[in-house]
C-alpha positions in Angstrom: 2.2 -4.4 -4.8 4.7 -2.0 -3.1 7.0 -2.9 -0.3 5.3 -0.7 2.3 4.0 -2.6 5.3 0.2 -2.3 5.6 -1.3 -3.3 9.0 -5.0 -3.6 9.6 -6.1 -3.5 13.2 -9.7 -4.9 13.3 -9.9 -4.5 17.1 -13.1 -6.0 18.6 -15.2 -5.6 15.5 -17.2 -8.2 13.5 -19.2 -11.1 14.8 -18.7 -14.7 13.6 -21.2 -14.5 10.8 -19.4 -11.5 9.2 -16.0 -13.1 9.0 -16.6 -15.2 5.9 -17.9 -12.2 3.9 -14.9 -10.2 5.0 -12.3 -12.8 4.1 -14.0 -13.5 0.7 -13.0 -10.0 -0.3 -9.4 -10.9 0.2 -9.3 -14.2 -1.6 -7.5 -12.7 -4.6 -5.0 -10.6 -2.5 -1.4 -11.8 -2.6 0.7 -9.6 -0.5 2.9 -10.7 2.4 3.4 -7.1 3.3 -0.2 -6.9 4.2 -0.9 -7.8 7.9 -4.4 -8.2 9.2 -4.9 -8.4 13.0 -8.2 -9.9 14.0 -9.5 -10.7 17.5 -7.9 -13.8 19.0 -10.9 -16.0 18.4 -10.9 -15.3 14.7 -7.2 -15.7 14.0 -7.5 -19.3 12.7 -10.0 -18.2 10.0 -7.4 -15.6 8.7 -4.6 -18.1 8.3 -3.8 -19.8 5.0 -4.5 -16.7 2.9 -1.9 -14.8 0.9 -1.4 -12.1 3.5 0.3 -12.2 6.9 -1.7 -12.5 10.2 -0.9 -10.5 13.3 -2.2 -10.5 16.9 -3.5 -7.4 18.6 -1.9 -8.4 21.9 0.1 -11.0 23.6 0.9 -12.2 27.1 4.3 -11.4 28.5 4.7 -14.9 30.0 4.9 -18.3 28.3 2.8 -20.2 30.9 0.7 -19.9 34.0 -1.8 -17.1 33.4 -5.5 -18.1 32.9 -7.2 -16.3 30.1 -4.0 -15.2 28.4 -2.3 -16.3 25.1 1.4 -16.6 24.8 3.7 -15.6 21.9 4.8 -19.2 21.7 1.2 -20.3 21.1 0.6 -17.6 18.5 3.8 -18.4 16.6 2.9 -22.1 16.6 -0.2 -21.6 14.5 1.5 -19.3 12.0 0.9 -15.8 13.4 3.9 -13.7 12.2 3.3 -10.3 13.8 2.2 -9.0 17.2 1.1 -5.5 18.1 2.1 -4.1 21.5 1.7 -0.8 23.2 -1.4 0.4 21.5 -2.7 3.6 23.2 -6.0 1.9 24.0 -4.2 -0.6 26.1 -1.8 2.0 27.6 -4.6 4.3 28.6 -7.7 2.2 29.2 -5.9 -0.9 30.6 -3.0 0.9 32.3 -0.3 -1.0 30.4 3.1 0.4 31.4 6.3 0.6 29.3 7.6 -2.2 31.6 4.6 -4.4 30.6 5.2 -3.6 27.0 8.9 -4.4 27.3 8.1 -7.8 28.7 5.7 -8.5 25.8 8.3 -7.4 23.3 11.0 -9.7 24.7 8.6 -12.6 24.9 7.5 -12.1 21.3 11.0 -11.8 19.9 12.0 -14.9 21.8 9.2 -16.7 19.9 10.6 -15.4 16.6 7.7 -13.0 15.9 7.9 -9.6 14.4 6.8 -6.8 16.8 4.9 -3.7 16.0 5.5 -1.3 18.8 2.9 1.5 19.0 4.0 4.8 20.4 2.6 8.3 20.4 1.6 11.4 22.5 -1.8 12.4 23.8 -3.4 15.7 22.9 -2.3 17.3 26.2 1.3 16.2 25.7 1.2 17.5 22.2 -0.1 20.9 23.3 2.5 21.1 26.1 5.3 20.4 23.5 6.1 17.1 25.2 5.9 14.9 22.1 9.6 14.3 21.6 10.2 13.5 25.3 7.2 11.2 25.4 8.4 9.3 22.3 11.9 9.1 23.7 10.7 7.6 27.0 8.4 5.1 25.3 11.1 3.9 23.0 13.8 3.8 25.7 11.7 1.9 28.2 9.8 -0.3 25.8 13.0 -1.5 24.2 15.0 -1.9 27.4 17.4 -4.8 27.1 16.4 -5.5 23.5 19.7 -5.8 21.6 18.4 -6.8 18.1 15.8 -4.5 16.5 15.7 -6.3 13.2 12.3 -7.7 13.9 10.9 -4.6 15.6 8.7 -2.0 13.7 7.6 1.2 15.3 4.1 2.5 14.7 3.8 6.2 15.4 0.2 6.8 16.3 -0.5 10.2 17.9 -3.3 9.4 20.4 -5.3 12.5 19.4 -5.4 11.3 15.8 -6.9 7.8 16.5 -10.5 7.6 15.4 -10.9 11.4 15.4 -10.5 12.2 11.7 -7.7 14.5 12.7 -4.3 13.8 11.0 -1.0 15.7 11.6 0.3 17.6 8.7 2.7 15.9 6.3 5.5 18.1 7.7 4.7 17.1 11.3 4.6 13.4 10.4 7.8 13.6 8.4 9.7 15.4 11.1 8.5 13.0 13.8 9.4 9.9 11.7 12.9 11.4 11.1 13.2 12.1 14.9 12.2 8.5 15.7 14.7 7.0 13.2 17.5 9.2 14.3 16.8 8.5 18.0 16.8 4.8 17.5 20.0 5.1 15.5 21.6 7.1 18.2 20.4 4.9 21.1 20.8 1.5 19.6 23.2 2.0 16.6 20.5 0.3 14.4 18.1 1.3 11.7 14.4 0.7 12.3 11.2 0.8 10.2 8.5 3.3 11.1 4.9 3.2 10.1 2.1 5.8 10.7 -1.3 5.2 12.1 -4.2 7.5 13.0 -7.5 8.3 11.1 -6.2 6.9 7.8 -8.9 6.6 5.1 -9.2 6.2 1.3 -9.0 9.9 0.8 -6.0 11.1 2.9 -3.9 8.0 2.1 -2.9 9.5 -1.2 -1.1 12.4 0.5 0.2 10.3 3.4 1.7 7.8 0.9 3.8 10.6 -0.5 5.9 10.6 2.7 8.9 8.6 1.3 10.5 8.1 4.7 7.5 6.2 6.0 7.8 2.4 5.8 4.1 1.7 5.9 0.8 2.3 7.7 -1.3 1.0 10.6 -5.0 1.3 9.7 -7.7 1.0 12.3 -11.3 1.9 11.6 -11.0 1.8 7.8 -9.7 -1.8 7.9 -13.1 -3.0 9.2 -14.8 -2.3 5.9 -13.1 -4.6 3.3 -14.0 -2.4 0.3 -12.6 0.7 1.9 -9.5 -1.2 3.2 -8.8 -2.7 -0.3 -9.1 0.8 -1.8 -6.5 2.0 0.6 -4.2 -0.9 -0.2 -4.6 -0.3 -3.9 -3.6 3.4 -3.5 -0.6 2.5 -1.4 0.7 0.0 -4.0 
């Protein structure tokens, strides 16, 4: 398979009885660049396959918070990636860039790879604030982070998540270039950037033509194993 990172965000989908059938579809998949992020309670069932496992969230502290799960705990069972800053957590759970920054630093300390989600809302897009929003999110989320070698940025315009609306190839390309140049300017380091937002088995063909992209973050389409596997096949 190709070298592009493919991240599946299952979110809160699937009940216990559906997990076995889902995983059975991936038993012949051998790709460490594939990362599947199930709910916390299902993570152990996804380990020991020939793909990587990620967490959809993490606590910013190592100990002391009832109901939370630390990066150290996740790392100890073999979880390699952690996703932070998803727009659903930013908007619906009021997570700030400071919260996200704390989670990133805790995850990196636990030797995990971080997928930092950023992106503008529809209102911000219409008001031409996309670049300033992205700059603020990157600057504040990565505050006091000196080594970005284990950080991946996922550009997900909020207005494209689950809406079947996807920015043009030109818009995605220019935004990814902006993000990479911004990080290079601010931190003197290169960074990988992946795209997420209403990806499906049809539009992935064109999206995959964006050479500057380092991969994809796939939400709704990752829930259906057949659809997800078709997308993976087309990326490879």
